[in-house]
Each structure stands twice: as C-alpha cells, then as structure tokens.
C-alpha positions as CSV (number, residue, x, y, z in Angstrom):
1,M,-0.1,0.1,-0.2
2,R,1.0,3.3,-0.7
3,L,-1.3,5.8,-0.4
4,K,-2.7,8.0,2.4
5,A,-5.9,6.8,1.9
6,D,-5.6,2.9,2.2
7,F,-3.5,3.8,5.3
8,E,-6.1,5.8,7.0
9,R,-9.0,2.9,5.9
10,V,-7.1,0.6,7.6
11,Q,-5.6,2.7,11.0
12,G,-9.6,3.9,11.4
13,G,-11.5,1.2,10.9
14,G,-9.1,-2.2,11.2
15,K,-8.5,-4.6,13.9
16,R,-5.1,-4.6,15.7
17,I,-3.1,-7.4,17.1
18,A,0.6,-7.0,18.8
19,D,3.7,-8.3,20.3
20,S,6.7,-6.9,21.9
21,Y,8.2,-6.4,18.4
22,F,5.8,-5.2,15.6
23,S,1.9,-3.6,15.9
24,M,-0.5,-5.1,13.1
25,T,-4.0,-3.2,12.2
26,F,-5.7,-5.3,9.3
27,R,-9.1,-4.8,7.8
28,P,-9.9,-7.0,5.0
29,N,-9.6,-6.1,1.4
30,E,-11.7,-6.7,-2.2
31,L,-8.6,-6.9,-3.9
32,G,-8.5,-10.9,-3.9
33,A,-4.9,-10.5,-2.5
34,A,-3.1,-9.2,0.8
35,R,-1.2,-5.8,0.9
36,L,1.4,-4.5,3.0
37,G,2.2,-0.8,4.6
38,L,5.0,0.2,6.8
39,A,5.2,2.2,9.4
40,V,8.7,2.6,10.6
41,A,9.4,5.6,12.6
42,I,12.8,7.4,13.0
43,R,12.0,8.2,16.9
44,T,11.1,4.1,17.1
45,V,13.7,2.5,15.2
46,G,17.1,5.1,14.9
47,N,18.7,6.0,11.8
48,A,18.2,5.2,8.1
49,V,20.3,2.2,8.1
50,A,18.1,0.0,11.2
51,R,15.0,1.4,9.7
52,N,15.9,0.2,6.5
53,R,16.8,-3.5,7.6
54,V,13.6,-4.0,9.5
55,R,11.7,-2.8,6.3
56,R,13.6,-5.8,4.4
57,C,12.7,-8.2,7.1
58,V,9.0,-7.5,7.6
59,K,8.9,-7.5,3.4
60,E,10.7,-10.6,3.3
61,S,8.5,-12.4,6.2
62,F,5.3,-10.9,4.2
63,R,6.4,-11.7,0.8
64,L,7.0,-15.9,2.2
65,A,4.1,-15.7,3.6
66,Q,1.5,-13.6,1.7
67,H,-0.2,-16.9,0.0
68,D,-1.4,-17.9,3.2
69,L,-3.2,-14.7,3.9
70,P,-6.6,-14.1,3.3
71,P,-7.4,-10.6,1.1
72,V,-6.8,-8.0,3.3
73,D,-4.7,-4.7,4.0
74,I,-1.8,-4.5,6.7
75,V,0.3,-1.8,8.1
76,V,3.0,-2.6,10.2
77,A,4.3,-0.5,12.8
78,A,7.2,-1.1,15.0
79,R,7.7,-1.0,18.1
80,A,10.9,0.3,20.0
81,R,12.4,-3.3,21.0
82,V,12.9,-4.0,17.6
83,K,15.6,-1.3,17.7
84,G,18.1,-4.5,19.7
85,A,16.5,-7.4,18.3
86,K,18.7,-10.5,16.0
87,P,17.0,-11.3,13.2
88,E,15.4,-14.3,13.9
89,E,13.8,-12.5,17.2
90,L,12.4,-10.5,14.1
91,R,11.2,-12.8,11.7
92,A,9.7,-15.2,14.6
93,S,7.6,-12.5,16.1
94,L,6.7,-11.6,12.3
95,A,5.3,-15.6,11.3
96,A,3.2,-15.9,14.3
97,L,1.2,-12.5,13.8
98,W,0.7,-13.5,10.4
99,N,-0.8,-16.5,11.7
100,K,-2.9,-14.6,14.3
101,V,-4.1,-12.8,10.8
102,A,-5.3,-15.4,9.5
103,I,-6.8,-16.7,12.0
104,R,-8.7,-13.7,13.1
105,C,-10.4,-13.3,9.7
106,A,-11.2,-16.9,8.8
107,T,-13.1,-16.6,12.4
108,S,-14.5,-13.0,11.4
109,S,-15.8,-14.2,8.1
110,G,-17.6,-17.5,9.1
111,A,-19.4,-15.9,11.9
C-alpha cells in the first residue's frame, strides 16, 4: 500500500494485534490478495540503516507468508524493542503475527 487513504482506511476501521516487536492493524479488502503497508518511525527504530533493515525483514517475511493470508490490507508498525532485536527474533515474531491475522480473518468471516 502506498496511498495515504489506504493507510487511513486500515487504521480507522481495522483490527489490531501486537507483540513486543510489532503492531499490526488489518482490514479485509476486495482485491483478492493481501497488501502490506509499513510504518517504521525514526523515533522508534533509529537511523536509516536500522529502519531499512527492519523494513527488509518485514517485506521478506510478508513475501513468504502472503499466499497463506486472506485478502486483507495490513499496516505493520515497528515498536521500540525492534531496535536491539536479532533478525531471527523478528522473523519469529512476524510469523506468529501473520498466523494470528489469518486466524482472526477466518473466524470473523465465518461468523
């Protein structure tokens, strides 16, 4: 996702899940595929090198998980604890959150 309106739509009416590394807000879409938006702030993560490292980690994790996700728009926001985390910890955190998104979307659409 790149448009401000898309981010606002998700942030305004989406469901939220989080752990100590990331916060995810998600909302179903009608496009037939999952889309990703990133919010990695300088205050939270630090300089450009650190922010880009986190972005690359999130994008790669999403690339691997997107085929298992329902059609949903997801905004991933980094939390302060990301700054000192190892890549393995971030990947494990993201994998768990992708699973939660898939489960929450499946249970909400089945009801």
